[in-house]
Backbone as a printed PyTorch tensor [residue, N CA C, xyz], in Angstrom:
tensor([[[ 15.6750, -17.6520,  -4.3130],
         [ 15.8490, -17.3580,  -2.9020],
         [ 14.4760, -17.3450,  -2.2240]],

        [[ 14.4240, -17.7910,  -1.0030],
         [ 13.2150, -17.8440,  -0.2000],
         [ 12.7250, -16.4310,   0.1260]],

        [[ 11.4980, -16.0950,  -0.2850],
         [ 10.9170, -14.7980,   0.0660],
         [  9.7040, -15.0130,   0.9480]],

        [[  9.5710, -14.1450,   1.9480],
         [  8.4640, -14.2150,   2.8810],
         [  7.7120, -12.8970,   2.9000]],

        [[  6.3920, -12.9750,   2.9530],
         [  5.5520, -11.8030,   3.1890],
         [  5.1510, -11.8460,   4.6560]],

        [[  5.3890, -10.7450,   5.3600],
         [  5.1570, -10.6800,   6.7980],
         [  4.2690,  -9.4850,   7.0830]],

        [[  3.2530,  -9.6760,   7.8880],
         [  2.4410,  -8.5550,   8.3580],
         [  2.5030,  -8.5270,   9.8780]],

        [[  2.5270,  -7.3190,  10.4160],
         [  2.5520,  -7.1220,  11.8620],
         [  1.5600,  -6.0060,  12.1740]],

        [[  0.7490,  -6.2140,  13.1930],
         [ -0.2630,  -5.2400,  13.5850],
         [ -0.3690,  -5.2150,  15.0980]],

        [[ -0.5050,  -4.0130,  15.6500],
         [ -0.7010,  -3.9000,  17.0860],
         [ -0.9490,  -2.4660,  17.4870]],

        [[ -1.3350,  -2.2610,  18.7450],
         [ -1.5140,  -0.8930,  19.2310],
         [ -0.1940,  -0.1290,  19.0750]],

        [[ -0.2670,   1.1050,  18.6150],
         [  0.9470,   1.8810,  18.3940],
         [  1.6490,   2.1400,  19.7190]],

        [[  2.9640,   1.9820,  19.6840],
         [  3.8010,   2.2930,  20.8360],
         [  5.2300,   2.4750,  20.3360]],

        [[  6.0420,   3.1110,  21.1170],
         [  7.4350,   3.3220,  20.7790],
         [  8.1650,   1.9860,  20.7110]],

        [[  8.9980,   1.8120,  19.6840],
         [  9.8940,   0.6660,  19.6010],
         [  9.4420,  -0.4980,  18.7480]],

        [[  8.2640,  -0.4440,  18.1610],
         [  7.7850,  -1.5760,  17.3660],
         [  8.7210,  -1.8640,  16.2000]],

        [[  9.0940,  -0.8550,  15.4400],
         [  9.9530,  -1.0700,  14.2730],
         [ 11.2860,  -1.6700,  14.7160]],

        [[ 11.8630,  -1.1450,  15.7780],
         [ 13.1380,  -1.6730,  16.2790],
         [ 12.9920,  -3.1320,  16.7030]],

        [[ 11.9360,  -3.4540,  17.4450],
         [ 11.7460,  -4.8210,  17.9220],
         [ 11.5690,  -5.8070,  16.7690]],

        [[ 10.7270,  -5.4450,  15.8060],
         [ 10.4690,  -6.3450,  14.6850],
         [ 11.7240,  -6.5040,  13.8310]],

        [[ 12.3830,  -5.4050,  13.4990],
         [ 13.5670,  -5.5070,  12.6420],
         [ 14.7060,  -6.2440,  13.3400]],

        [[ 14.8540,  -6.0760,  14.6590],
         [ 15.8720,  -6.8270,  15.4020],
         [ 15.5450,  -8.3200,  15.4140]],

        [[ 14.2730,  -8.6680,  15.6110],
         [ 13.8730, -10.0750,  15.6040],
         [ 14.1520, -10.7040,  14.2440]],

        [[ 13.8610,  -9.9690,  13.1740],
         [ 14.1010, -10.4860,  11.8280],
         [ 15.5960, -10.6490,  11.5650]],

        [[ 16.3720,  -9.6490,  11.9120],
         [ 17.8230,  -9.7350,  11.7190],
         [ 18.4130, -10.8860,  12.5280]],

        [[ 17.8540, -11.1290,  13.7070],
         [ 18.3430, -12.1990,  14.5700],
         [ 18.2300, -13.5850,  13.9720]],

        [[ 17.2930, -13.7740,  13.0440],
         [ 17.1630, -15.0800,  12.3760],
         [ 17.6650, -15.0320,  10.9350]],

        [[ 18.3360, -13.9350,  10.5800],
         [ 18.9250, -13.8250,   9.2430],
         [ 17.9510, -13.4350,   8.1560]],

        [[ 16.8270, -12.8200,   8.5300],
         [ 15.8500, -12.3730,   7.5330],
         [ 16.2120, -10.9590,   7.0920]],

        [[ 16.5500, -10.8090,   5.8280],
         [ 16.9340,  -9.5160,   5.2740],
         [ 15.6970,  -8.8000,   4.7350]],

        [[ 15.3990,  -7.6370,   5.2710],
         [ 14.2330,  -6.8500,   4.8710],
         [ 14.5200,  -6.2040,   3.5170]],

        [[ 13.7560,  -6.5850,   2.4880],
         [ 14.0030,  -6.0430,   1.1520],
         [ 12.9630,  -5.0310,   0.6990]],

        [[ 11.7500,  -5.1210,   1.2040],
         [ 10.6870,  -4.1810,   0.8450],
         [  9.7780,  -4.0380,   2.0530]],

        [[  9.2920,  -2.8250,   2.2990],
         [  8.4060,  -2.6560,   3.4450],
         [  7.5370,  -1.4280,   3.3040]],

        [[  6.4410,  -1.4520,   4.0200],
         [  5.6210,  -0.2800,   4.2170],
         [  5.1210,  -0.3380,   5.6520]],

        [[  5.1450,   0.7900,   6.3180],
         [  4.7600,   0.8500,   7.7220],
         [  3.9850,   2.1350,   7.9480]],

        [[  2.9440,   2.0550,   8.7700],
         [  2.1630,   3.2560,   9.0260],
         [  1.3680,   3.1210,  10.3200]],

        [[  0.9280,   4.2430,  10.8010],
         [  0.0480,   4.3200,  11.9660],
         [ -1.3580,   4.6080,  11.4590]],

        [[ -2.3010,   3.7870,  11.8910],
         [ -3.6970,   3.9260,  11.4830],
         [ -4.5810,   3.9840,  12.7180]],

        [[ -5.1070,   5.1600,  13.0310],
         [ -6.0370,   5.3360,  14.1370],
         [ -5.5690,   4.6500,  15.4210]],

        [[ -4.3250,   4.8890,  15.7850],
         [ -3.7910,   4.3590,  17.0310],
         [ -3.2110,   2.9560,  16.9440]],

        [[ -3.2300,   2.3810,  15.7530],
         [ -2.6430,   1.0560,  15.5440],
         [ -1.4760,   1.2020,  14.5830]],

        [[ -0.4360,   0.4080,  14.8020],
         [  0.7120,   0.4230,  13.9130],
         [  0.6750,  -0.8470,  13.0850]],

        [[  0.9040,  -0.7110,  11.7840],
         [  0.8860,  -1.8650,  10.9030],
         [  2.0950,  -1.8410,   9.9830]],

        [[  2.5970,  -3.0190,   9.6990],
         [  3.7580,  -3.1820,   8.8320],
         [  3.4700,  -4.3180,   7.8570]],

        [[  3.9130,  -4.1450,   6.6350],
         [  3.9390,  -5.2280,   5.6620],
         [  5.3610,  -5.2690,   5.1270]],

        [[  5.9660,  -6.4450,   5.1700],
         [  7.3770,  -6.5800,   4.8420],
         [  7.5950,  -7.7460,   3.8840]],

        [[  8.5950,  -7.6230,   3.0520],
         [  9.1000,  -8.7500,   2.2700],
         [ 10.5310,  -8.9720,   2.7310]],

        [[ 10.8260, -10.2010,   3.1240],
         [ 12.1550, -10.5480,   3.6220],
         [ 12.6760, -11.7820,   2.8980]],

        [[ 13.9800, -11.9250,   2.8900],
         [ 14.6300, -13.1040,   2.3330],
         [ 15.6200, -13.6530,   3.3460]],

        [[ 15.9720, -14.9260,   3.1770],
         [ 17.0650, -15.4970,   3.9530],
         [ 16.6840, -16.2960,   5.1710]],

        [[ 15.4400, -16.3710,   5.5510],
         [ 15.0270, -17.1600,   6.7170],
         [ 13.7900, -17.9600,   6.3400]],

        [[ 13.5260, -19.0020,   7.1010],
         [ 12.3270, -19.8010,   6.8440],
         [ 11.1280, -19.1650,   7.5570]],

        [[  9.9390, -19.5140,   7.0960],
         [  8.7180, -19.0000,   7.7180],
         [  8.6500, -19.4040,   9.1790]],

        [[  9.0170, -20.6190,   9.4960],
         [  8.9410, -21.0650,  10.8880],
         [  9.9300, -20.3140,  11.7730]],

        [[ 11.1250, -19.9920,  11.2590],
         [ 12.0940, -19.2090,  12.0290],
         [ 11.5440, -17.8150,  12.3250]],

        [[ 10.9480, -17.1980,  11.3230],
         [ 10.4080, -15.8490,  11.5000],
         [  9.2250, -15.8670,  12.4590]],

        [[  8.3160, -16.8190,  12.2980],
         [  7.1690, -16.9200,  13.2170],
         [  7.6360, -17.0670,  14.6600]],

        [[  8.6270, -17.9120,  14.8770],
         [  9.1630, -18.1420,  16.2220],
         [  9.8100, -16.8720,  16.7790]],

        [[ 10.5180, -16.1160,  15.9100],
         [ 11.1880, -14.8860,  16.3500],
         [ 10.1950, -13.7840,  16.6940]],

        [[  9.0690, -13.7240,  15.9800],
         [  8.0890, -12.6550,  16.2090],
         [  7.1030, -12.9860,  17.3290]],

        [[  6.9340, -14.2500,  17.6420],
         [  5.9360, -14.6790,  18.6370],
         [  6.0690, -13.9840,  19.9920]],

        [[  7.2770, -13.7890,  20.5300],
         [  7.3660, -13.1780,  21.8660],
         [  7.1240, -11.6670,  21.9160]],

        [[  6.9780, -11.0090,  20.7790],
         [  6.8150,  -9.5520,  20.7850],
         [  5.4630,  -9.1820,  21.3840]],

        [[  5.5070,  -8.3790,  22.4190],
         [  4.3460,  -8.0520,  23.2350],
         [  3.2640,  -7.2880,  22.4810]],

        [[  2.0640,  -7.8380,  22.4590],
         [  0.8980,  -7.1400,  21.9240],
         [  0.8160,  -7.0670,  20.4170]],

        [[  1.6690,  -7.7860,  19.7030],
         [  1.6820,  -7.7090,  18.2470],
         [  1.1460,  -8.9980,  17.6340]],

        [[  0.3150,  -8.8420,  16.6370],
         [ -0.2100,  -9.9690,  15.8730],
         [  0.5660, -10.0140,  14.5700]],

        [[  1.1080, -11.1790,  14.2290],
         [  1.8870, -11.2580,  12.9870],
         [  1.4630, -12.4670,  12.1770]],

        [[  1.6900, -12.3750,  10.8770],
         [  1.4840, -13.5210,   9.9930],
         [  2.6630, -13.5760,   9.0270]],

        [[  3.0180, -14.7900,   8.6410],
         [  4.1720, -15.0150,   7.7820],
         [  3.7740, -16.0470,   6.7400]],

        [[  4.1160, -15.7810,   5.4840],
         [  3.8740, -16.7840,   4.4540],
         [  4.9120, -16.6480,   3.3580]],

        [[  5.2230, -17.7620,   2.7520],
         [  6.1670, -17.7750,   1.6360],
         [  5.4760, -17.1950,   0.4110]],

        [[  6.2140, -16.4220,  -0.3670],
         [  5.7060, -15.8560,  -1.6140],
         [  6.7250, -16.1030,  -2.7140]],

        [[  6.2570, -16.0560,  -3.9300],
         [  7.1400, -16.1990,  -5.0850],
         [  7.8450, -14.8810,  -5.3480]],

        [[  9.1060, -14.9300,  -5.7470],
         [  9.7950, -13.6850,  -6.1160],
         [  9.0470, -12.9880,  -7.2520]],

        [[  9.1260, -11.6760,  -7.2740],
         [  8.4630, -10.8810,  -8.3020],
         [  9.0150, -11.2540,  -9.6690]],

        [[  8.1140, -11.4520, -10.6070],
         [  8.5120, -11.7760, -11.9760],
         [  8.5520, -10.4990, -12.7940]],

        [[  9.5410, -10.4020, -13.6340],
         [  9.6230,  -9.2650, -14.5540],
         [  8.5710,  -9.4510, -15.6360]],

        [[  7.6330,  -8.5230, -15.7380],
         [  6.5640,  -8.6540, -16.7170],
         [  6.9470,  -8.0950, -18.0780]],

        [[  7.9340,  -7.2300, -18.1020],
         [  8.3140,  -6.6080, -19.3550],
         [  7.3920,  -5.4540, -19.7350]],

        [[  6.2320,  -5.3700, -19.0850],
         [  5.2800,  -4.3080, -19.3560],
         [  5.4780,  -3.2180, -18.3050]],

        [[  5.7300,  -2.0230, -18.7760],
         [  5.8740,  -0.9170, -17.8330],
         [  4.8010,   0.1100, -18.1170]],

        [[  4.1470,   0.5220, -17.0790],
         [  3.1180,   1.5300, -17.2220],
         [  3.6950,   2.9180, -17.0390]],

        [[  2.8630,   3.8900, -17.3120],
         [  3.2390,   5.2850, -17.0910],
         [  2.7520,   5.6800, -15.7040]],

        [[  3.6180,   6.2960, -14.8870],
         [  3.2390,   6.5990, -13.5000],
         [  2.3550,   7.8450, -13.3850]],

        [[  1.2550,   7.7020, -12.6480],
         [  0.3200,   8.7950, -12.3960],
         [ -0.0690,   8.8050, -10.9290]],

        [[ -0.5780,   9.9470, -10.5000],
         [ -1.1290,  10.0890,  -9.1580],
         [ -2.6060,  10.4290,  -9.2680]],

        [[ -3.4220,   9.7190,  -8.5090],
         [ -4.8470,  10.0180,  -8.3990],
         [ -5.0490,  10.5960,  -7.0040]],

        [[ -5.7290,  11.7260,  -6.9240],
         [ -6.0380,  12.2840,  -5.6060],
         [ -7.5290,  12.5800,  -5.5300]],

        [[ -8.0790,  12.3470,  -4.3490],
         [ -9.4920,  12.5820,  -4.0850],
         [ -9.5750,  13.3960,  -2.8050]],

        [[-10.3720,  14.4630,  -2.8320],
         [-10.6090,  15.2960,  -1.6510],
         [-12.0990,  15.5960,  -1.5920]],

        [[-12.6880,  15.4290,  -0.4160],
         [-14.0960,  15.7770,  -0.2810],
         [-14.6750,  15.2460,   1.0120]],

        [[-15.9590,  15.4360,   1.1500],
         [-16.6590,  14.9580,   2.3350],
         [-16.6560,  13.4340,   2.3480]],

        [[-16.4970,  12.8620,   3.5240],
         [-16.4860,  11.4150,   3.6720],
         [-17.8480,  10.8530,   3.3090]],

        [[-17.8240,   9.7470,   2.5990],
         [-19.0490,   9.0190,   2.2940],
         [-18.7010,   7.6020,   1.9070]],

        [[-19.6160,   6.7240,   2.0600],
         [-19.4360,   5.3160,   1.7590],
         [-19.1690,   5.1100,   0.2690]],

        [[-18.1560,   4.3010,  -0.0690],
         [-17.9400,   3.8700,  -1.4430],
         [-16.9340,   4.6500,  -2.2530]],

        [[-16.2520,   5.6170,  -1.6820],
         [-15.2910,   6.4110,  -2.4550],
         [-14.1770,   5.5170,  -2.9900]],

        [[-13.5430,   4.7510,  -2.1200],
         [-12.4240,   3.9090,  -2.5580],
         [-12.8970,   2.9020,  -3.6040]],

        [[-14.0200,   2.2740,  -3.3610],
         [-14.5410,   1.2740,  -4.3010],
         [-14.7960,   1.8840,  -5.6790]],

        [[-15.4360,   3.0310,  -5.7140],
         [-15.7780,   3.6460,  -7.0020],
         [-14.5410,   4.1050,  -7.7670]],

        [[-13.6330,   4.7730,  -7.0880],
         [-12.4340,   5.3020,  -7.7640],
         [-11.5470,   4.1640,  -8.2400]],

        [[-11.3270,   3.1680,  -7.3990],
         [-10.4470,   2.0680,  -7.8100],
         [-11.0750,   1.2160,  -8.9130]],

        [[-12.3880,   1.1130,  -8.9300],
         [-13.0550,   0.3780, -10.0150],
         [-12.8360,   1.0820, -11.3490]],

        [[-12.9030,   2.4100, -11.3630],
         [-12.6650,   3.1680, -12.6000],
         [-11.2170,   2.9820, -13.0670]],

        [[-10.2770,   3.0180, -12.1360],
         [ -8.8650,   2.8040, -12.4960],
         [ -8.6840,   1.3980, -13.0660]],

        [[ -9.2510,   0.3960, -12.4120],
         [ -9.1270,  -0.9860, -12.8910],
         [ -9.7370,  -1.1620, -14.2780]],

        [[-10.8720,  -0.5060, -14.5190],
         [-11.5290,  -0.6130, -15.8260],
         [-10.6770,  -0.0180, -16.9430]],

        [[ -9.7170,   0.8310, -16.5830],
         [ -8.8010,   1.4210, -17.5670],
         [ -7.4770,   0.6600, -17.6100]],

        [[ -7.4680,  -0.5310, -17.0280],
         [ -6.2570,  -1.3590, -16.9470],
         [ -5.1440,  -0.6850, -16.1620]],

        [[ -5.5160,   0.1950, -15.2410],
         [ -4.5310,   0.8190, -14.3700],
         [ -4.1920,  -0.0960, -13.2110]],

        [[ -2.9320,  -0.0980, -12.8290],
         [ -2.4680,  -0.9100, -11.7070],
         [ -2.1380,   0.0190, -10.5400]],

        [[ -2.8580,  -0.1230,  -9.4420],
         [ -2.6070,   0.7000,  -8.2600],
         [ -1.4200,   0.1010,  -7.5210]],

        [[ -0.3530,   0.8940,  -7.3940],
         [  0.8590,   0.4070,  -6.7390],
         [  0.9840,   0.9000,  -5.3060]],

        [[  0.2330,   1.9180,  -4.9410],
         [  0.2180,   2.4080,  -3.5650],
         [ -1.0460,   3.2320,  -3.3810]],

        [[ -1.6860,   3.0990,  -2.2230],
         [ -2.9040,   3.8520,  -1.9640],
         [ -2.9580,   4.1750,  -0.4770]],

        [[ -3.2380,   5.4220,  -0.1740],
         [ -3.3690,   5.8840,   1.2030],
         [ -4.6450,   6.6940,   1.3190]],

        [[ -5.3670,   6.4810,   2.4090],
         [ -6.5360,   7.3120,   2.6900],
         [ -6.3970,   7.8810,   4.0870]],

        [[ -7.0500,   9.0020,   4.2970],
         [ -7.0170,   9.6360,   5.6230],
         [ -8.3060,  10.4070,   5.8010]],

        [[ -8.9120,  10.2460,   6.9580],
         [-10.0940,  11.0260,   7.3240],
         [ -9.6610,  12.0180,   8.3950]],

        [[ -9.7800,  13.2950,   8.0710],
         [ -9.4270,  14.3690,   9.0060],
         [-10.6650,  15.2170,   9.2000]],

        [[-11.3390,  14.9840,  10.3310],
         [-12.6150,  15.6650,  10.5360],
         [-13.5770,  15.2050,   9.4560]],

        [[-14.2190,  16.1480,   8.7790],
         [-15.1500,  15.7540,   7.7230],
         [-14.4690,  15.5460,   6.3600]],

        [[-13.1600,  15.8780,   6.2500],
         [-12.4550,  15.7910,   4.9610],
         [-11.8590,  14.4080,   4.7620]],

        [[-12.1820,  13.7910,   3.6230],
         [-11.6350,  12.4950,   3.2490],
         [-10.6320,  12.7250,   2.1350]],

        [[ -9.4510,  12.1300,   2.2760],
         [ -8.3880,  12.2850,   1.2800],
         [ -7.9070,  10.9080,   0.8530]],

        [[ -7.7710,  10.7040,  -0.4350],
         [ -7.2250,   9.4820,  -1.0110],
         [ -6.1140,   9.8860,  -1.9570]],

        [[ -4.9620,   9.2480,  -1.8400],
         [ -3.8480,   9.4520,  -2.7620],
         [ -3.4210,   8.0780,  -3.2500]],

        [[ -3.3660,   7.8830,  -4.5540],
         [ -2.9650,   6.5980,  -5.1240],
         [ -1.9120,   6.8040,  -6.1970]],

        [[ -0.9050,   5.9510,  -6.1600],
         [  0.0590,   5.8700,  -7.2450],
         [ -0.4580,   4.8000,  -8.1890]],

        [[ -0.4810,   5.1110,  -9.4760],
         [ -1.0940,   4.2310, -10.4660],
         [ -0.1870,   4.1210, -11.6790]],

        [[ -0.0020,   2.9130, -12.1800],
         [  0.6650,   2.7060, -13.4650],
         [ -0.4230,   2.5200, -14.5070]],

        [[ -0.3500,   3.3320, -15.5720],
         [ -1.3600,   3.2810, -16.6320],
         [ -0.7490,   2.8310, -17.9440]],

        [[ -1.5310,   2.1390, -18.7810],
         [ -1.0460,   1.8150, -20.1100],
         [ -0.8100,   3.1090, -20.8900]],

        [[  0.1530,   3.1030, -21.8000],
         [  0.3880,   4.3030, -22.6030],
         [ -0.8940,   4.7730, -23.2980]],

        [[ -1.1490,   6.0740, -23.2290],
         [ -2.3040,   6.6690, -23.8890],
         [ -3.6190,   6.5630, -23.1360]],

        [[ -3.6310,   5.9840, -21.9470],
         [ -4.8930,   5.7830, -21.2200],
         [ -5.2680,   6.9510, -20.3200]],

        [[ -4.3670,   7.8750, -20.0840],
         [ -4.5830,   8.9040, -19.0630],
         [ -5.7390,   9.8470, -19.3650]],

        [[ -5.8530,  10.3410, -20.5870],
         [ -6.9040,  11.3230, -20.8870],
         [ -8.3000,  10.7370, -20.6850]],

        [[ -8.5000,   9.5340, -21.1610],
         [ -9.8140,   8.9030, -21.0040],
         [-10.0990,   8.6170, -19.5300]],

        [[ -9.0720,   8.1420, -18.7980],
         [ -9.2520,   7.8810, -17.3780],
         [ -9.5800,   9.1650, -16.6260]],

        [[ -8.9220,  10.2540, -16.9640],
         [ -9.1900,  11.5300, -16.2910],
         [-10.6570,  11.9300, -16.4560]],

        [[-11.2040,  11.7370, -17.6280],
         [-12.6190,  12.0650, -17.8540],
         [-13.5310,  11.1530, -17.0280]],

        [[-13.2120,   9.8720, -16.9810],
         [-14.0320,   8.9280, -16.2220],
         [-13.9400,   9.2090, -14.7170]],

        [[-12.7390,   9.5700, -14.2470],
         [-12.5780,   9.9120, -12.8300],
         [-13.3340,  11.1900, -12.4800]],

        [[-13.3200,  12.1740, -13.3850],
         [-14.0520,  13.4160, -13.1400],
         [-15.5520,  13.1370, -13.0210]],

        [[-16.0710,  12.2750, -13.8810],
         [-17.4910,  11.9230, -13.8210],
         [-17.8100,  11.1830, -12.5240]],

        [[-16.9340,  10.2840, -12.1230],
         [-17.1290,   9.5500, -10.8700],
         [-17.0750,  10.5010,  -9.6820]],

        [[-16.1360,  11.4400,  -9.7080],
         [-16.0420,  12.4320,  -8.6440],
         [-17.3100,  13.2540,  -8.5320]],

        [[-17.8620,  13.6340,  -9.6690],
         [-19.1100,  14.4050,  -9.6640],
         [-20.2430,  13.5910,  -9.0340]],

        [[-20.3260,  12.3020,  -9.3750],
         [-21.3550,  11.4360,  -8.7990],
         [-21.1980,  11.3100,  -7.2850]],

        [[-19.9420,  11.2780,  -6.8250],
         [-19.6640,  11.1120,  -5.3960],
         [-19.6700,  12.4280,  -4.6210]],

        [[-19.6130,  13.5400,  -5.3450],
         [-19.5360,  14.8420,  -4.6900],
         [-18.1680,  15.1460,  -4.1120]],

        [[-17.0980,  14.6290,  -4.7700],
         [-15.7240,  14.8620,  -4.3380],
         [-14.8970,  15.3490,  -5.5190]],

        [[-13.7560,  15.9740,  -5.2370],
         [-12.8320,  16.3960,  -6.2830],
         [-11.8500,  15.2660,  -6.5460]],

        [[-11.7140,  14.8740,  -7.8180],
         [-10.7750,  13.8260,  -8.2030],
         [ -9.8500,  14.3890,  -9.2650]],

        [[ -8.5440,  14.2110,  -9.0680],
         [ -7.5760,  14.6690, -10.0650],
         [ -6.6430,  13.5270, -10.4400]],

        [[ -6.1680,  13.5780, -11.6650],
         [ -5.1750,  12.6440, -12.1740],
         [ -4.0600,  13.4780, -12.7600]],

        [[ -2.8330,  13.2100, -12.3260],
         [ -1.6980,  13.9340, -12.8980],
         [ -0.5220,  12.9950, -13.0350]],

        [[  0.2710,  13.2770, -14.0230],
         [  1.4760,  12.4660, -14.2590],
         [  2.4000,  12.6250, -13.0640]],

        [[  2.9590,  11.5220, -12.6030],
         [  3.8900,  11.5540, -11.4700],
         [  5.2900,  11.8110, -11.9850]],

        [[  5.9500,  12.7090, -11.3450],
         [  7.3460,  12.9730, -11.6640],
         [  8.1880,  11.9350, -10.9250]],

        [[  9.1960,  11.3980, -11.5540],
         [  9.9860,  10.3360, -10.9470],
         [ 10.6470,  10.8000,  -9.6380]],

        [[ 10.9460,  12.0870,  -9.5050],
         [ 11.5500,  12.5670,  -8.2740],
         [ 10.5550,  12.5140,  -7.1140]],

        [[  9.2420,  12.5780,  -7.4030],
         [  8.2190,  12.5580,  -6.3740],
         [  8.0800,  11.1630,  -5.7990]],

        [[  8.1750,  10.1440,  -6.6530],
         [  8.0130,   8.7730,  -6.2170],
         [  9.3330,   8.2950,  -5.6900]]])
């Protein structure tokens, strides 16, 4: 089946989700996966849809006021057969350059796959929350490496097993 990756970005305002989802439904694009958020006054969406062509979706989204969109065909997700163990990485501390780069590099070096990551700057406090799939048995070593990285950065870093009800 035809799968499309769609991104939409624009100044936040009421009705963006309704407008985009109505435009997609109007051309027969079924929304199968999505993430949407507000970032510093801008609204952004990333969607995976099936059932419509890229040109149909581009044409449907073009008239939406003030929104920038991109559409591209993607391959359906392949079953890898490899399942990781779900963990949460959290970082709290003073904002400084390189936090995301350093923490994600340590996770990658442990063969961890980041499946979701959110950051937020609230005043001087920087917060990072990441969902991570880890190879079996990798958590203890990763926790030590993250603690050392946190110390170098001057932030608190924790790794804990994710409960399936939380995700």
